[in-house]
C-alpha positions in Angstrom: 20.3 74.7 25.8 23.8 74.6 24.5 26.5 73.7 27.0 28.4 77.0 26.6 25.1 78.9 27.1 24.5 76.9 30.3 27.9 77.5 31.7 27.5 81.2 30.9 24.2 81.2 32.8 25.8 79.6 35.8 28.5 82.3 35.9 26.1 85.1 35.3 23.7 84.1 38.1 26.5 83.4 40.6 25.6 79.7 40.8 29.2 79.2 39.7 31.6 81.2 41.9 34.1 83.4 40.1 36.1 86.6 40.3 36.6 88.5 37.0 39.4 91.1 37.2 39.1 94.4 35.4 42.2 95.4 33.4 43.7 98.9 33.9 46.1 100.3 31.3 49.7 100.0 32.4 52.5 102.4 32.0 55.3 100.8 33.9 57.4 103.9 34.2 54.5 105.9 35.7 53.5 103.0 37.9 57.0 102.7 39.4 57.0 106.4 40.1 53.6 106.2 41.8 54.6 103.1 43.8 57.9 104.7 44.9 56.0 107.9 46.1 53.5 105.8 48.0 56.2 103.7 49.5 58.1 106.8 50.6 54.9 107.9 52.5 55.2 104.7 54.5 59.0 104.5 54.8 61.1 107.6 53.9 64.0 105.4 52.8 61.8 103.3 50.5 63.4 102.4 47.2 63.0 99.8 44.4 66.3 98.1 43.8 67.8 94.9 42.4 66.6 92.9 45.5 62.9 93.8 45.1 62.5 95.0 41.5 61.1 91.7 40.2 58.5 91.6 43.0 57.3 95.2 42.7 57.1 95.1 38.9 55.1 92.0 38.9 52.9 93.1 41.8 52.1 96.1 39.6 51.4 93.9 36.7 49.1 91.8 38.8 47.2 94.8 40.1 46.7 96.0 36.5 45.5 92.5 35.5 48.3 92.4 33.0 48.6 88.9 31.4 52.4 89.2 31.4 52.5 89.2 35.2 54.9 86.6 36.6 55.4 85.1 40.1 57.8 82.5 41.6 57.6 78.8 42.0 57.7 78.2 45.7 59.8 75.1 45.4 62.7 76.5 43.4 62.1 80.2 42.9 61.9 79.9 39.1 59.8 82.4 37.3 56.3 81.2 36.2 53.2 82.9 34.9 51.0 84.5 37.6 47.3 83.6 38.1 45.4 86.9 37.9 42.5 85.6 40.0 44.7 84.1 42.8 46.0 86.3 45.6 49.5 87.2 46.7 51.8 85.4 49.1 54.8 87.7 49.9 57.4 85.8 51.9 61.0 86.1 53.0 63.3 86.8 55.9 62.6 89.4 58.6 63.2 93.0 57.5 63.1 92.5 53.7 60.0 94.7 53.3 57.1 92.2 53.0 54.6 94.2 55.0 55.6 97.4 53.3 55.2 95.7 49.9 51.6 94.6 50.7 50.6 97.9 52.2 52.1 99.8 49.2 50.5 97.6 46.5 47.1 97.8 48.3 47.3 101.6 48.3 48.4 101.6 44.7 45.4 99.5 43.8 43.2 102.2 45.4 45.1 104.9 43.6 44.4 103.4 40.1 40.9 102.2 41.0 41.6 98.5 40.5 38.4 96.4 40.8 36.8 93.0 40.0 33.4 91.6 39.4 32.4 88.9 41.8 29.8 86.2 41.2 29.0 84.4 44.4 26.4 82.1 45.9 26.5 84.4 48.9 25.1 87.4 47.0 22.1 88.0 44.6 23.8 88.5 41.3 27.2 89.8 40.3 28.7 92.9 42.0 31.9 95.0 41.7 34.4 95.3 44.5 37.6 97.3 44.8 40.9 95.3 44.9 42.4 97.5 47.7 42.2 96.5 51.3 43.9 97.6 54.5 46.1 94.7 55.6 45.3 93.2 59.1 47.8 91.4 61.2 47.0 87.7 61.7 47.3 88.1 65.5 44.6 90.8 65.5 42.3 88.3 63.8 43.0 85.7 66.5 42.6 88.3 69.3 39.2 89.2 67.9 38.1 85.5 68.1 39.4 85.3 71.7 37.4 88.4 72.6 34.2 87.8 70.7 34.1 84.1 69.7 33.8 85.0 66.0 36.0 85.5 63.0 33.3 85.2 60.3 33.9 88.6 58.8 37.4 87.6 57.9 36.2 84.3 56.4 33.8 86.1 54.1 35.6 89.2 52.9 35.7 89.2 49.1 39.3 90.5 49.3 41.4 89.9 52.5 45.0 91.0 53.1 46.7 89.3 56.1 50.1 90.5 57.5 52.5 88.3 59.5 50.8 85.0 58.8 52.4 82.4 61.0 53.2 84.8 63.9 49.8 84.4 65.5 49.1 81.9 68.4 48.7 78.3 67.2 45.4 78.1 69.1 43.0 80.8 70.3 40.3 80.2 73.0 36.9 81.6 73.6 34.9 80.3 76.5 36.8 77.0 76.4 36.5 76.6 72.7 40.0 76.3 71.2 40.7 76.7 67.5 43.5 77.4 65.1 41.8 80.5 63.6 44.0 81.1 60.6 43.9 77.5 59.6 40.1 77.6 59.6 40.1 80.8 57.5 42.5 79.4 54.9 40.6 76.2 54.6 37.3 78.0 54.1 38.6 80.6 51.7 40.7 78.0 49.8 37.5 76.2 48.7 36.0 79.3 47.2 36.5 80.8 43.7 34.8 84.1 44.7 37.4 85.4 47.1 41.0 86.7 46.8 43.4 86.4 49.8 46.8 88.0 50.3 49.5 87.2 52.9 52.8 88.3 54.1 54.8 85.8 56.1 58.3 84.7 57.2 57.1 81.1 56.3 58.2 79.6 53.0 55.7 77.3 51.3 58.5 74.7 51.2 59.9 72.7 54.0 58.1 71.5 57.1 57.5 74.6 59.2 54.2 75.6 57.5 53.0 72.0 57.5 53.8 71.6 61.2 51.9 74.8 62.1 48.8 74.3 59.9 48.9 70.8 58.3 49.5 69.8 54.7 46.0 70.7 53.6 46.7 74.4 54.4 50.1 74.3 52.7 48.4 72.9 49.6 45.6 75.4 49.7 48.0 78.3 49.9 49.8 77.2 46.7 46.4 77.1 45.0 45.2 80.4 46.4 48.2 82.6 45.9 51.0 83.8 43.6 54.3 83.5 45.5 56.8 86.4 45.7 60.0 85.8 47.6 61.7 89.0 48.9 65.5 88.6 49.6 68.3 90.8 50.5 69.5 92.6 53.6 67.4 93.8 56.5 66.0 97.1 55.3 65.2 98.2 58.9 68.9 98.5 59.8 
């Protein structure tokens, strides 16, 4: 067997994990109109302006699997090409619209029917999954562990959207068993190529705060797992 044929067989059977995104034709003007309408359903004063235009336009490109999608280098904020099979890490100060952005772009993904083909060792053969998910707060995941002793479903979701990463308790306890739940989830998902994970957070991927909370391994994993988008500007809640 030729090497290329062998690699193709690994991917086809799921022996090699992968996510293959499905492109959707992009009309940016129509997309901005749709995203604005969806955003206004969440927040009546929603608008795309100079402070968030780069983020929204490139979230739209990412959802459409557009190869021109860009993101930001977490260390300096410079514009770099996005990875279409990595997730989204939307960060910035309080009130800049991070949670709204993730909610809106997930609903927009549902509106256009964005999907992917997943090949996974956890399933028999490739399967299609939608790219839209309802975001869940990080502290709800940790509360679930404290109540049930399990967070397995969040470890194994093909697409997971987490809001307010970093605001949850550092440790959660179930019957005396203490664990940093979000650290465990990131470390598990970061080792897999058949999952996509999105986050919103006040935590930058630079500096010491994220390393202090989760360790350097998680900080490194997040850079590998996600395209970074930094929202700036005034507090939109005021």
